[in-house]
C-alpha positions, 0 to 999 in steps of 0.5 A: 407508384412513383410521381414525376415532376418536371422543372423547365428552366431557362437561364440567360436568354439575353432577350433572344426574342426569337427563341422565346417562342420556341421555349414556350412551344417545347413546354407546351409540347411537353406538357401536352406527351406529359398529360396530367404530369406537373410541369414548372417552367422557371427562368434564372435571370438575365432574361432582359438585355437592354442591348437588344432595340425590342427590350430597351424600346420597351425598358423590358415590357416586351421581356415580361410579355413573353414571361406571361404569355409562355406560362413560366411559374417563377422567374429570378432577377439577373443582374441584367434586370437589376441593374440595367433598370431602375427600381420603379421601373422594375416595379412597373414590369413586375407588380401584378405579374402572374409569375412569382419573382423569387429573389431572398436577398434583394431589398431597398436602402431601409431593409425592406423587399419589394412588393414585387419579390418574394424570397420563396414559394412553395408548390405543392404535387400529389401529396409532395412539397417542393420549396423554390428559393430564389437569389441574385448576384449581390454586385455592389452596383445594386447600392447605387441605385438604391438597393441592398443586396446581402450575400447570398449564404445569408438568406439561404442559412435563414431559409434553408433550415427553415422550409426543409422539415416541410418540403420533399424537395428544395430547389434553389433558382440562382443568378449567382455563377457555376462556381458560386453554385459549387459552393453554395450546393457544399455549404448547403447540401439540403439543396437537392437542385440549383438551377443556375445562371450567370456564368453562361456554362452549358451542363448537358446532364447536369453536375453533382456536387454532394447530393445537390444536383446543378443545371445551366442552360447556356446563353441565349435561350438555344437550350434550356435545362430539364429536371425531372424530380422523381419521388419514390417510396424510397426517396428522390430520384433527381434526372437532368439533362438540356434540351435544344429547342431551336428545332421546336413549333414556336407557341402562336400566344408567345409570337403574337405578344412578341409582334404586338410589342414590336408594333407598338415599339418602333416609333420609339426606336425610328425617333430622330436623335440627330441628323449628320451633314458627312458619316462617322466612321470608327476603325479599331486600329486607328483613330476615328471620328465617333470614338472622338464623339463618344469621347466628347460626349461622357466628357460633357455629360460628367463635366470631367476634365478628360475623357478617355474611351476606346473605339471597340465600344461602338459596334459601327459607324454612323451614315450622313442623314437622319440618325434614328435611336435604333442605330445608335442603340446598334452602334453602342448596345452595351448596359455600360455607364460613365463614371469619373475617377482621380488620375494623375497626368502620369497614370494617364499617360501610362494608361494610354501607352497600354491602349496604344499597343496593338495586341491591346487594340485587337484584343477579344473582350467578353463579359462586363455588359461589353457587347462587342468584340475588341477593346480598340483604339484609344479616344480622348477628349480634353487633351491633346497626345504626344507619342513617340513611336520606335519600330511597334513600341509606342510610349506617350510621352506628354499630354497637352490641355488648352496646348500646355504641356501637363505636370506628371502630378497633375491631378485630373477628373477623367470621365471612362466606361465603367468597364475598365474599373470593373476589369483589367484591360488597363491596370491604372483604371482598375480602382476601388468602387469607393474612389469612382462616382458611377452615373448609372444607368445613364449609358453611354448610349445616352450620352452619345444620343444626346451629343449627336443631336447638339450639332449637324457638322461634326467635323472637329471630330475628325482632328487627330488627337493623337500626335505621333512622332519616330524616335529612336529605341532609347528615347523619351518614354520608350525605356530599354 
């Protein structure tokens, strides 16, 4: 008789605590319906997202509580786990966990695998052996936190031929993204299934690449991937689909675990970090006080000559009065850190000219840790900026520091958000990694909270940094 083994797979839940009980509720219902059959529950990484207040307040502890209460069998780590938490924090979260953390390509600087991680696991059901391997995306940023992440192909080249002869099905739990998964399916056809994540693709019926089935279930936990492995006398049949969970009855134990974490973390979130004499607003198309405070905050924290950010990094302003940490987190939720790089004054002028374009300010951005919507208006600290205007065209014609006009070739240490270095929003900030000093995982909101707490009165943040003057179209800096 045929043997059916079911894999339920969540990916990129990103701390949607409202959906975690529903995912567990679906699995519980499925197990009742398939009584006597094996159902494995797996997560493909980015379950944690420190943009969520509960995750931030518990340093991921609330997520792990939910994973435990849900009965997960295996999890991978994504970049949101590996890059937003220090190694000690990951150790505290996962050491002794009732699930296996599968990550074959993560090591410390000495080449040792962390104690809480396993490269693979094998489970036997009804005489059939199923192998599970986990890999995570090898961002260079890991090295800043003391990790060494090797290319997944290296780990798989060793593990796939090692496991394949002894298992009846081989499953890869991948936080690499769909495009990388397709390449791995071509390179390692011995993989039967790839449970994917990272790029937030939705594959309602899975995707076949050669003999390998790839499944991804979007983002936020609204759906899970379901893969039925059917072992017959003639071989393995794989059936894949996604399943919506929003109408499922929440699992009571998971809902209770989340409520307990919320109660325990409330004081941490409500702790006061500042008291403001006046509100600090945000605009995405004009200068705004809170954006200027953020620029000052990262310049002070990094001891740079100049700071450059954009107001889109702030989701809303802050009211006068006591400011709890939760309000700062809500205003600046991104897992984005400051960094410092050297720029000539001419290069910074070009970047600021680009940033002042109306189409650039309203450009929508996704990824790179960004949790906002648009880039917003530029904000600077440490300099004043002279801008020539002609119609809709703007160009920075001078930078002034302490009243002195900077020479174009003068080199400045510029603090900015690391996302600007990773993406191509402003070409002049897309530098090679080795030329940039990163401050991870000290986030922008940490700098902002510290700066807000320095003073009750932030009147200076209302002073314009950009001085505009009308000019003919042929004037300085505007070109032809």
